[in-house]
Backbone bond lengths (Angstrom), bond angles and torsions (degrees), N, CA, C in turn:
res aa  C-N    CA-C-N  psi(-1)  N-CA   C-N-CA  omega(-1)  CA-C   N-CA-C  phi
1 X - - - 1.448 - - 1.523 111.11 -
2 X 1.365 117.86 -47.19 1.461 120.87 -179.23 1.535 110.39 -66.21
3 X 1.302 115.35 -36.77 1.460 120.17 178.56 1.536 110.01 -62.04
4 X 1.317 117.30 -45.58 1.468 122.51 179.60 1.517 112.01 -64.99
5 X 1.333 116.26 -42.29 1.455 120.91 179.54 1.534 110.44 -66.31
6 X 1.314 117.51 -42.49 1.467 121.29 177.55 1.518 111.63 -63.44
7 X 1.324 114.83 -39.01 1.457 119.42 178.51 1.525 110.33 -62.42
8 X 1.329 117.62 -46.12 1.459 121.64 -178.77 1.530 111.39 -63.70
9 X 1.339 117.30 -42.19 1.464 120.92 178.55 1.531 110.74 -65.23
10 X 1.313 116.09 -42.67 1.464 120.36 178.58 1.523 112.31 -64.48
11 X 1.314 115.86 -39.66 1.465 120.59 178.25 1.522 110.72 -63.76
12 X 1.321 117.17 -44.06 1.464 121.13 -179.69 1.527 110.76 -64.75
13 X 1.324 117.02 -44.50 1.465 120.32 -179.47 1.523 111.40 -68.07
14 X 1.310 116.76 -39.39 1.466 120.67 177.97 1.521 111.88 -65.36
15 X 1.308 117.10 -39.36 1.467 120.93 177.43 1.520 110.58 -63.71
16 X 1.322 117.27 -42.82 1.463 121.62 179.03 1.530 110.78 -63.87
17 X 1.320 116.71 -46.54 1.470 120.45 179.51 1.524 110.76 -64.74
18 X 1.316 117.05 -38.35 1.459 120.58 178.75 1.513 112.23 -65.03
19 X 1.323 117.66 -38.39 1.470 121.56 177.99 1.521 110.27 -64.72
20 X 1.323 116.72 -44.48 1.469 120.02 -179.52 1.529 110.35 -63.96
21 X 1.319 116.51 -43.69 1.464 120.29 178.75 1.531 111.03 -65.04
22 X 1.316 116.79 -39.42 1.459 121.57 178.00 1.518 112.06 -63.33
23 X 1.318 116.90 -40.78 1.473 120.70 177.31 1.514 111.03 -63.56
24 X 1.322 116.82 -44.88 1.476 120.32 179.59 1.523 110.70 -61.84
25 X 1.321 116.27 -45.38 1.464 120.68 179.96 1.529 110.69 -63.46
26 X 1.325 116.98 -44.17 1.464 121.47 179.70 1.519 111.92 -62.11
27 X 1.324 116.67 -43.25 1.463 120.22 179.48 1.523 110.94 -64.57
28 X 1.316 117.56 -43.07 1.457 121.70 180.00 1.524 111.12 -65.96
29 X 1.320 116.60 -46.95 1.467 120.93 -179.16 1.535 110.69 -65.65
30 X 1.311 117.07 -40.48 1.465 121.05 176.85 1.515 112.07 -63.38
31 X 1.319 117.02 -40.51 1.467 120.71 178.32 1.526 110.87 -65.01
32 X 1.313 117.36 -37.87 1.461 120.22 178.49 1.524 111.67 -65.08
33 X 1.326 115.94 -45.27 1.469 119.71 178.93 1.531 109.89 -64.39
34 X 1.313 116.95 -43.04 1.462 120.71 178.06 1.511 112.49 -60.99
35 X 1.312 117.09 -41.12 1.459 121.66 178.14 1.522 111.08 -64.41
36 X 1.317 116.11 -43.88 1.467 120.67 -179.95 1.527 111.13 -63.49
37 X 1.320 116.89 -50.24 1.465 120.87 -178.25 1.530 110.14 -66.19
38 X 1.319 117.50 -36.98 1.464 121.16 177.34 1.521 112.32 -62.74
39 X 1.317 116.73 -39.98 1.469 120.38 176.81 1.525 110.70 -64.96
40 X 1.328 116.76 -40.33 1.460 120.22 177.76 1.527 110.67 -62.21
41 X 1.322 116.74 -41.77 1.459 120.14 -179.20 1.524 111.13 -67.04
42 X 1.310 117.65 -44.47 1.466 120.84 177.23 1.519 112.19 -60.29
43 X 1.315 115.68 -42.45 1.465 121.73 177.30 1.525 110.27 -60.13
44 X 1.328 116.90 -49.62 1.463 121.86 -176.82 1.522 111.70 -64.42
45 X 1.315 117.57 -43.56 1.466 120.54 179.90 1.520 111.49 -65.00
46 X 1.321 116.79 -40.21 1.462 120.63 179.02 1.513 111.20 -63.37
47 X 1.330 116.77 -48.80 1.461 119.90 -179.58 1.525 111.45 -66.94
48 X 1.306 117.33 -33.61 1.469 120.00 177.61 1.527 109.70 -62.16
49 X 1.331 116.76 -43.93 1.473 120.60 177.49 1.524 111.57 -64.12
50 X 1.333 117.08 -40.45 1.463 120.49 -179.64 1.522 112.41 -65.49
51 X 1.325 117.28 -33.56 1.466 121.22 -177.02 1.525 113.21 -92.67
52 X 1.317 117.78 -0.23 1.451 121.31 -174.30 1.530 112.47 -63.47
53 X 1.326 118.62 -33.89 1.465 121.42 -177.34 1.522 113.04 -83.72
54 X 1.332 117.23 -14.57 1.459 121.09 179.46 1.525 108.91 -82.17
55 X 1.336 116.70 128.79 1.467 119.70 -173.31 1.526 113.52 -112.64
56 X 1.326 118.98 -1.26 1.463 118.93 -178.47 1.532 111.08 -71.61
57 X 1.320 116.30 164.70 1.474 122.22 -174.79 1.532 112.40 -63.21
58 X 1.323 116.47 -37.62 1.470 120.15 -178.73 1.535 110.51 -61.45
59 X 1.319 116.36 -45.53 1.464 120.14 179.65 1.521 111.20 -73.73
60 X 1.313 118.01 -26.04 1.457 121.23 175.71 1.530 110.36 -64.71
61 X 1.326 117.23 -40.65 1.470 121.17 176.42 1.526 110.82 -63.49
62 X 1.324 116.08 -40.05 1.466 120.23 178.90 1.528 110.41 -63.77
63 X 1.344 116.10 -43.24 1.461 119.61 179.19 1.529 111.74 -64.24
64 X 1.327 116.81 -38.90 1.470 119.37 177.97 1.529 110.82 -63.89
65 X 1.333 116.53 -40.49 1.465 119.85 177.54 1.530 110.39 -65.14
66 X 1.327 116.77 -40.09 1.465 120.24 177.26 1.529 110.52 -65.07
67 X 1.339 117.49 -40.70 1.465 120.85 176.54 1.522 110.91 -60.00
68 X 1.321 116.06 -40.83 1.459 120.48 178.95 1.527 110.68 -63.51
69 X 1.331 117.05 -44.07 1.470 121.53 178.47 1.524 110.38 -62.55
70 X 1.322 116.91 -44.80 1.462 120.62 179.61 1.526 110.34 -61.91
71 X 1.325 116.70 -42.38 1.460 120.37 178.14 1.514 112.59 -62.47
72 X 1.318 116.75 -42.04 1.466 120.49 178.82 1.529 110.81 -62.51
73 X 1.328 115.74 -40.92 1.464 119.99 -179.14 1.528 110.31 -68.26
74 X 1.320 116.95 -40.24 1.461 120.21 -179.20 1.522 111.83 -67.53
75 X 1.328 117.71 -27.38 1.461 121.00 178.28 1.527 112.55 -86.26
76 X 1.320 117.92 -7.61 1.458 121.91 -177.08 1.535 109.62 -63.10
77 X 1.328 118.43 130.94 1.475 121.83 -173.74 1.529 112.80 -81.46
78 X 1.323 117.76 81.05 1.467 121.76 -178.55 1.526 112.83 -64.81
79 X 1.327 116.60 -38.00 1.461 120.64 -172.33 1.522 114.14 -86.42
80 X 1.328 118.20 -6.28 1.464 120.25 -174.83 1.533 110.81 -113.23
81 X 1.331 117.42 91.95 1.465 119.58 -179.05 1.529 113.17 -70.58
82 X 1.319 117.98 -11.64 1.464 120.79 179.96 1.520 112.28 -93.95
83 X 1.328 118.07 1.18 1.467 121.75 -179.76 1.520 108.74 -60.89
84 X 1.333 116.72 119.80 1.461 120.68 -170.56 1.524 114.06 -76.89
85 X 1.311 119.42 -14.97 1.463 121.29 -179.72 1.529 112.24 -108.31
86 X 1.323 116.74 22.68 1.460 120.64 -177.51 1.529 111.57 -60.83
87 X 1.329 117.26 -45.85 1.472 120.27 179.56 1.526 111.15 -63.23
88 X 1.326 117.19 -41.15 1.468 120.79 178.76 1.522 110.67 -61.98
89 X 1.332 116.81 -45.74 1.457 120.41 179.56 1.525 111.36 -64.82
90 X 1.318 116.37 -38.82 1.463 120.11 178.05 1.532 110.69 -63.79
91 X 1.323 117.38 -40.88 1.470 120.87 177.36 1.534 111.19 -64.82
92 X 1.325 117.46 -36.77 1.465 120.74 177.02 1.520 110.66 -65.57
93 X 1.325 116.85 -40.28 1.466 120.84 177.84 1.522 109.83 -64.24
94 X 1.323 117.28 -43.55 1.467 120.56 178.08 1.521 111.10 -61.39
95 X 1.326 116.32 -41.50 1.461 120.54 178.86 1.519 111.85 -64.30
96 X 1.325 116.76 -43.49 1.469 120.86 178.83 1.523 110.28 -65.29
97 X 1.337 116.86 -38.48 1.463 120.65 177.09 1.521 110.53 -60.90
98 X 1.323 117.33 -44.22 1.464 120.81 178.75 1.523 110.87 -64.00
99 X 1.326 116.43 -38.53 1.464 120.29 178.08 1.529 110.22 -63.09
100 X 1.328 117.26 -45.23 1.465 121.34 179.73 1.522 110.29 -63.08
101 X 1.324 116.67 -42.93 1.467 119.68 178.35 1.526 110.73 -60.85
102 X 1.305 116.57 -40.02 1.461 120.70 178.19 1.525 110.52 -63.71
103 X 1.320 117.67 -43.48 1.457 121.76 178.85 1.527 111.79 -63.06
104 X 1.328 116.22 -33.46 1.469 121.47 -179.09 1.530 112.39 -89.46
105 X 1.324 116.95 1.13 1.474 122.65 -177.02 1.525 111.44 56.61
106 X 1.319 115.19 46.80 1.467 121.60 179.97 1.515 108.54 -117.54
107 X 1.312 116.58 128.40 1.461 121.91 173.93 1.517 107.00 -84.00
108 X 1.300 117.20 117.98 1.465 119.19 -177.85 1.517 110.40 -114.90
109 X 1.311 114.07 150.07 1.458 120.91 177.33 1.517 107.01 -149.73
110 X 1.317 116.80 104.98 1.459 120.88 178.37 1.513 108.55 -96.21
111 X 1.328 116.02 117.27 1.468 121.19 -179.96 1.518 108.91 -118.41
112 X 1.298 114.62 141.70 1.457 120.09 175.30 1.516 107.17 -117.72
113 X 1.313 115.92 117.19 1.457 120.85 179.16 1.511 109.89 -113.50
114 X 1.320 115.61 177.69 1.452 118.58 179.91 1.525 110.95 -75.11
115 X 1.329 117.29 -28.87 1.457 119.50 -178.81 1.517 111.58 -84.05
116 X 1.362 116.77 -46.67 1.454 120.20 -176.36 1.512 110.06 -159.36
117 X 1.298 115.91 165.08 1.453 120.40 173.93 1.514 107.50 -106.55
118 X 1.321 116.28 150.74 1.453 117.81 -178.48 1.514 109.87 -145.87
119 X 1.301 114.34 151.49 1.446 122.84 176.07 1.511 104.60 -123.56
120 X 1.322 116.75 114.74 1.455 120.00 -176.39 1.503 110.47 -110.91
121 X 1.304 115.92 148.51 1.468 121.81 179.54 1.510 109.17 -124.25
């Protein structure tokens, strides 16, 4: 009887602690992804504005790549944590970001730390 009662109490307490830990982890991980994708969007929008007046073919390719990156970010499912291809889409966005940086001759390094996130050039 005591064994069963202890088991039930332990199960209830463990479930409660696991939920709280899961919420904290989810909030932290979600904030990191949001920060990363937000930096990519700000970067893309800024460069798109800077290249808007340039009309040569080379800059046209850069703008198309930036448009593609912006479109991918805008389609990213922020509100749906159950979206099963979220990691795949995030990897595609990272790949497109690296491609755009290469086209712009920019060395990029996106780091996420506990204090802050930064995008360095």
